[in-house]
C-alpha positions as CSV (number, residue, x, y, z in Angstrom):
1,M,20.9,-6.8,1.6
2,P,18.6,-7.2,-1.4
3,R,20.3,-7.4,-4.8
4,L,19.5,-4.9,-7.5
5,N,17.6,-7.6,-9.5
6,D,15.4,-8.3,-6.6
7,I,14.6,-4.6,-6.2
8,K,13.9,-4.2,-9.9
9,Q,11.6,-7.3,-9.8
10,R,9.6,-5.9,-6.9
11,A,9.3,-2.5,-8.6
12,H,7.9,-4.2,-11.7
13,E,5.4,-6.1,-9.6
14,L,4.3,-3.0,-7.7
15,K,3.9,-1.1,-11.0
16,A,1.6,-3.9,-12.3
17,E,-0.4,-3.9,-9.1
18,I,-0.9,-0.1,-9.1
19,F,-2.0,-0.3,-12.8
20,A,-4.6,-3.0,-11.9
21,L,-5.9,-0.7,-9.1
22,Y,-6.1,2.1,-11.6
23,L,-8.1,0.0,-14.0
24,A,-10.4,-1.2,-11.3
25,A,-11.1,2.4,-10.2
26,R,-12.0,3.4,-13.7
27,H,-14.5,0.6,-14.2
28,P,-17.9,2.2,-14.7
29,Q,-19.7,-0.2,-12.4
30,A,-17.4,0.4,-9.5
31,P,-19.2,2.3,-6.6
32,W,-17.9,5.7,-5.7
33,Y,-16.7,4.5,-2.2
34,A,-14.6,1.8,-3.8
35,K,-13.0,4.3,-6.1
36,L,-12.3,6.6,-3.2
37,F,-10.7,3.8,-1.2
38,T,-8.6,2.8,-4.2
39,V,-7.3,6.3,-4.6
40,G,-6.5,6.4,-0.9
41,V,-4.5,3.1,-1.1
42,V,-2.6,4.2,-4.1
43,A,-1.8,7.6,-2.6
44,Y,-0.6,6.0,0.6
45,A,1.6,3.5,-1.3
46,L,3.2,6.3,-3.3
47,S,3.4,8.9,-0.6
48,P,6.9,9.8,0.6
49,I,5.3,10.9,3.9
50,N,4.8,8.3,6.6
51,L,1.1,8.8,7.4
52,I,1.1,6.3,10.3
53,P,4.1,7.1,12.6
54,R,6.4,4.3,13.5
55,H,5.7,4.6,17.2
56,V,2.0,3.9,16.6
57,L,2.8,0.8,14.6
58,E,5.1,-0.4,17.3
59,D,2.5,0.1,19.9
60,C,0.0,-2.0,17.8
61,R,2.4,-4.9,17.5
62,A,1.6,-8.1,19.3
63,R,3.6,-8.4,22.5
64,P,3.8,-11.1,25.2
65,R,1.3,-10.6,28.0
66,E,2.8,-9.3,31.2
67,T,1.7,-11.2,34.3
């Protein structure tokens, strides 16, 4: 089980990454579709709702080939 310091460190790293995405999206030369993609990534990362159900992810996993 991860220790509290590990969780705090990961939260700090995630905060820095989200801030970097925010700055990149606000750059005046960034195209609109890059800004839209960035907003989608940040919204997905912060969303409490699981947008891709677990059973779909499990179906996409690499499995040994059945012969």
